[in-house]
C-alpha positions in Angstrom: -14.9 53.7 -106.3 -18.0 51.6 -106.3 -19.8 50.3 -102.9 -17.7 47.1 -102.9 -14.2 49.2 -102.8 -15.4 51.6 -100.3 -16.4 48.8 -98.0 -12.9 46.9 -98.6 -10.9 50.2 -97.7 -12.9 50.9 -94.4 -10.9 50.5 -91.3 -12.0 47.5 -89.5 -14.1 48.0 -86.0 -12.3 47.2 -82.8 -15.7 46.4 -81.1 -15.1 42.7 -81.5 -11.5 42.6 -80.3 -12.5 44.6 -77.2 -15.4 42.2 -76.5 -13.0 39.1 -76.8 -10.5 40.8 -74.3 -13.1 41.5 -72.0 -14.3 37.9 -72.2 -10.8 36.6 -71.8 -10.3 38.9 -68.5 -13.6 37.7 -66.9 -12.7 34.1 -67.5 -9.2 34.7 -65.8 -10.8 36.7 -63.1 -13.4 33.8 -62.7 -10.8 31.3 -62.6 -8.8 33.3 -59.9 -12.1 33.5 -57.7 -12.8 29.8 -58.0 -9.1 29.0 -57.3 -9.3 31.2 -54.1 -12.4 29.6 -53.2 -11.2 26.1 -53.2 -8.0 27.2 -51.4 -10.4 29.0 -48.8 -12.5 25.7 -48.5 -9.5 23.5 -48.2 -7.7 25.8 -45.7 -10.6 26.2 -43.6 -11.4 22.4 -43.8 -7.8 21.9 -42.6 -8.1 24.4 -39.7 -11.2 22.9 -38.6 -9.8 19.4 -38.5 -6.7 20.8 -37.1 -8.9 22.4 -34.3 -11.0 19.4 -33.7 -8.5 16.6 -33.3 -9.0 14.8 -30.2 -6.4 14.3 -27.6 -5.7 10.6 -27.4 -3.6 10.7 -24.1 -0.4 8.7 -23.2 -1.6 5.4 -22.6 -5.0 6.7 -22.2 -4.1 8.7 -19.2 -5.0 12.5 -18.4 -2.3 14.9 -18.3 -1.8 18.2 -16.4 -0.7 21.6 -17.9 0.6 24.2 -15.7 1.1 27.7 -16.3 2.7 29.5 -13.4 2.8 33.5 -13.2 5.4 35.1 -15.2 6.2 32.3 -17.6 7.0 33.2 -21.2 4.9 32.1 -24.2 7.7 30.1 -25.4 7.7 28.2 -22.2 4.0 27.9 -22.5 4.5 26.0 -25.8 7.2 23.9 -24.1 4.9 22.9 -21.4 2.2 22.0 -23.7 4.5 20.0 -26.0 6.1 18.5 -23.0 2.8 17.2 -21.6 0.5 16.5 -24.7 3.2 15.5 -27.0 4.7 17.4 -29.8 2.1 17.3 -32.5 -1.0 17.9 -30.0 0.8 20.3 -27.8 1.8 22.5 -31.1 -1.9 22.5 -32.0 -3.1 23.5 -28.6 -0.4 26.1 -28.7 -1.1 27.6 -32.0 -5.2 27.6 -31.3 -4.7 29.1 -27.9 -2.5 32.0 -29.5 -5.0 32.5 -32.3 -7.8 32.9 -30.2 -6.1 35.7 -28.1 -4.8 33.4 -25.2 -2.2 35.3 -22.9 -0.4 34.2 -20.0 -2.0 36.4 -17.7 -5.4 35.3 -18.1 -4.4 31.7 -18.5 -2.2 31.2 -15.3 -3.1 28.0 -13.7 -3.4 24.1 -13.8 -5.5 22.3 -16.4 -6.3 18.7 -16.4 -6.4 17.2 -20.1 -8.4 14.1 -20.4 -8.4 11.9 -23.5 -11.0 12.7 -26.0 -10.9 16.5 -25.9 -10.3 18.3 -28.9 -7.5 20.7 -29.4 -10.1 23.5 -29.7 -11.6 22.7 -26.5 -8.2 22.4 -24.6 -7.2 25.7 -26.1 -10.4 27.7 -25.4 -10.3 26.4 -21.8 -6.9 27.6 -21.2 -7.3 31.0 -22.9 -10.3 31.5 -20.6 -8.5 30.5 -17.5 -11.1 27.7 -16.6 -8.8 25.8 -14.2 -9.2 22.5 -13.0 -9.1 22.2 -9.1 -6.4 20.5 -7.6 -6.7 18.2 -4.3 -4.7 19.2 -1.5 -3.9 17.1 1.3 -1.7 17.2 4.4 -2.2 14.3 6.6 0.5 13.3 9.1 2.0 16.7 9.4 4.0 17.8 12.4 5.3 21.2 12.2 4.3 24.3 10.4 7.5 24.3 8.4 6.4 20.8 7.1 3.0 21.9 6.4 4.2 24.8 4.3 6.5 22.8 2.2 3.4 20.2 1.5 1.0 22.9 0.7 3.7 24.4 -1.6 4.5 21.0 -3.4 0.6 21.2 -4.3 -0.1 24.5 -5.3 1.8 27.4 -6.8 2.9 29.4 -3.7 6.3 28.9 -2.1 6.6 27.7 1.6 7.9 31.0 2.6 4.8 32.7 0.9 2.4 30.3 2.8 4.2 30.9 6.2 4.0 34.7 5.7 0.1 34.5 4.8 -0.3 32.5 8.2 1.5 35.5 9.9 -1.0 37.9 8.3 -4.2 35.7 8.9 -4.0 33.8 12.0 -3.0 36.5 14.5 -6.0 38.6 13.8 -8.1 35.4 14.4 -6.8 35.0 17.9 -4.0 32.2 17.3 -0.4 32.8 18.7 2.4 31.4 16.8 2.8 28.3 19.0 -1.0 27.6 18.2 -0.8 28.0 14.6 -1.1 24.2 14.1 -4.7 24.3 15.8 -5.8 26.4 12.9 -5.8 23.6 10.7 -7.4 20.1 10.2 -6.0 17.5 7.9 -8.6 16.7 5.0 -9.0 16.6 1.4 -9.5 20.0 0.0 -10.0 21.6 -3.6 -8.2 24.6 -4.5 -7.2 26.3 -8.0 -3.4 25.7 -8.4 -2.8 29.6 -8.5 -4.7 30.5 -5.3 -3.2 33.0 -3.3 -1.6 31.8 0.0 -3.8 34.1 1.9 -6.8 32.6 0.2 -5.6 29.2 1.1 -5.2 30.1 4.6 -8.4 31.7 5.2 -10.2 28.9 3.5 -8.6 26.2 5.9 -9.3 28.3 8.6 -12.9 28.6 7.7 -13.2 24.9 7.4 -11.8 24.5 10.9 -14.2 27.2 12.5 -16.9 25.2 10.8 -15.7 22.1 12.4 -15.8 23.7 15.7 -19.5 23.9 15.8 -21.8 24.8 18.6 -22.1 21.1 19.9 -18.3 20.6 19.9 -17.4 23.9 21.4 -20.1 23.0 24.2 -17.9 19.7 24.8 -14.7 21.4 25.1 -16.2 23.8 27.5 -17.3 20.9 29.7 -13.7 19.6 29.8 -12.5 23.3 30.9 -10.6 23.4 27.5 -10.7 25.8 24.6 -10.6 24.2 21.0 -6.9 25.0 20.6 -6.2 23.3 24.0 -8.3 20.1 22.7 -5.9 20.5 19.4 -3.1 20.3 21.7 -4.2 17.1 23.6 -5.1 15.6 20.5 -1.9 16.2 18.9 -0.2 14.2 21.8 -2.5 11.3 21.5 -1.8 11.2 17.9 2.1 10.8 18.6 1.3 8.4 21.5 -0.6 5.9 19.5 -1.7 5.2 15.7 -4.4 2.8 16.9 -7.7 4.5 16.5 -9.7 2.3 18.9 -6.8 3.3 21.6 -7.0 7.1 21.2 -10.1 7.9 23.3 -8.5 5.9 26.1 -5.3 7.6 25.7 -7.1 10.9 25.7 -8.9 10.2 28.8 -5.8 9.4 30.7 -4.2 13.1 30.0 -7.5 14.4 30.9 -7.2 12.7 34.1 -3.9 14.1 34.7 -4.8 17.6 34.0 -7.8 17.4 36.3 -5.4 16.0 39.1 -3.1 18.7 38.4 -0.3 16.1 37.5 2.4 16.8 35.0 1.6 15.1 31.7 4.9 13.4 31.5 4.1 12.8 27.7 7.3 11.3 26.0 6.0 12.9 22.5 6.4 16.3 24.0 10.2 15.6 24.9 10.8 14.6 21.5 9.2 17.5 20.0 11.5 19.7 22.4 14.5 18.0 21.2 13.4 18.7 17.5 14.6 14.9 16.7 11.3 13.1 15.6 13.4 9.9 15.1 14.2 9.0 18.6 12.8 5.7 19.6 13.7 5.9 23.2 13.5 8.7 25.7 16.3 8.9 28.2 17.2 10.9 31.3 19.3 13.4 29.1 16.2 14.0 27.1 14.0 14.7 30.1 16.2 17.3 31.3 15.7 19.5 28.5 14.6 23.0 29.3 11.7 23.6 27.1 7.9 24.8 27.6 7.1 21.4 25.6 8.8 19.2 28.3 5.9 18.2 30.1 8.2 16.2 32.5 9.5 19.5 33.9 6.5 21.8 33.4 2.9 21.4 34.7 0.0 21.6 32.4 -0.3 21.7 28.6 2.6 22.8 26.4 1.9 26.2 24.9 0.8 24.5 21.5 0.1 21.3 19.4 2.9 19.2 18.7 1.5 18.2 15.5 -1.6 19.2 13.3 -4.2 16.7 14.7 -7.1 14.9 12.4 -10.7 15.9 13.3 -11.1 12.3 14.3 -8.6 12.6 17.1 -10.2 15.9 18.1 -13.6 14.2 18.7 -11.7 11.4 20.4 -10.6 14.0 23.1 -14.1 15.6 23.1 -15.9 12.0 23.6 -13.1 10.3 25.7 -14.9 7.6 27.8 -14.4 7.9 31.7 -11.7 5.5 33.4 -9.3 5.9 36.2 -6.1 5.5 34.5 -3.2 7.9 34.9 -0.2 5.9 33.8 0.5 4.3 30.3 3.5 2.4 28.9 3.8 0.8 25.4 3.5 -2.9 25.3 6.5 -5.1 25.4 5.0 -6.9 22.2 5.6 -3.7 20.1 2.1 -4.2 19.0 1.7 -0.2 19.1 -0.9 -0.7 21.8 0.0 0.5 25.6 -0.5 -0.9 29.1 -2.5 1.4 31.4 -2.4 1.6 35.1 -4.4 3.6 37.7 -1.2 3.1 40.2 2.5 3.5 40.1 3.6 0.1 41.2 1.5 -1.3 38.3 3.0 1.3 36.1 6.5 0.5 37.0 6.0 -3.1 36.3 4.9 -2.6 33.0 7.6 -0.1 32.4 10.3 -2.7 33.3 8.9 -5.3 30.9 9.0 -2.9 28.2 12.5 -1.5 29.0 13.7 -5.1 29.2 12.5 -5.7 25.7 14.0 -2.6 24.3 17.3 -3.6 25.7 16.8 -7.1 24.2 16.4 -5.7 20.9 19.3 -3.3 21.2 17.1 -0.3 20.9 19.1 2.8 22.4 
């Protein structure tokens, strides 16, 4: 067999075939990596866009998201969708969940302004960075009413707030009748999830700072404690809504106290009845047995009949001197009063007012 025949009959080498197979596998692998990379970029790009989509706001207005204690995750999602709209609320919820958001850490209230990104909103909620809420309680008469107004603006219930008052205030020298003297209406900032005890303590701290050395000295010169000043101020607020008349009304009651006279303040009788809608105090009301009926008891009632404003407390402390001991609403129903230093003049003033009540059919 010659060389040509030998070479023709030799088994063919598999080396070339293996090389072709390896090249084919490498190409397929590279293609898979390329596709995965492209998909990764697309997904990341989508997620980045998903996270940084800005909140446009409903008609350009801010919205609030509230996450109370013991709420479920599904309820959190519903709240976000309800307040931010389905699309934006869903984005915020998904990102909040992805970055480890949980109800315990996120409990609170969050103001969402137009222009904030879904990621920014989600991170703030996940970290529990609440927006302070403004709390007001002007024009409040009773502790029950105060508790309802506080509860309407914060997470606590009226009962929880009143319980906190019972826990905090007696240890700070307040009897239950004097609880209203522990508060001064103003604008306060709290976190929505603040504990009732914290709320009471902070409000009391503000009241104590209001009663600085200068104001306490003025009260002492009048022979009154801060709580007694608050009691007189509460009567003044019920007697007149006119800021320019309050100091004059305050001095009238200070004059009566100094003379040892009964205050005979109609608002205290109204408080004793519990009917704040009364427009006319009659004989049957004056006969009510109550420590708040200043037609029957001498001196101040046991506590304020409303929560007096700081400006009214100052009106008592800075009341100008005069000799009036009687007052009666003016017959023109202007909201102002006629004042008198003698009973005959007062009776004449009262007759004119009562005649006008009768003419108007007010009973």
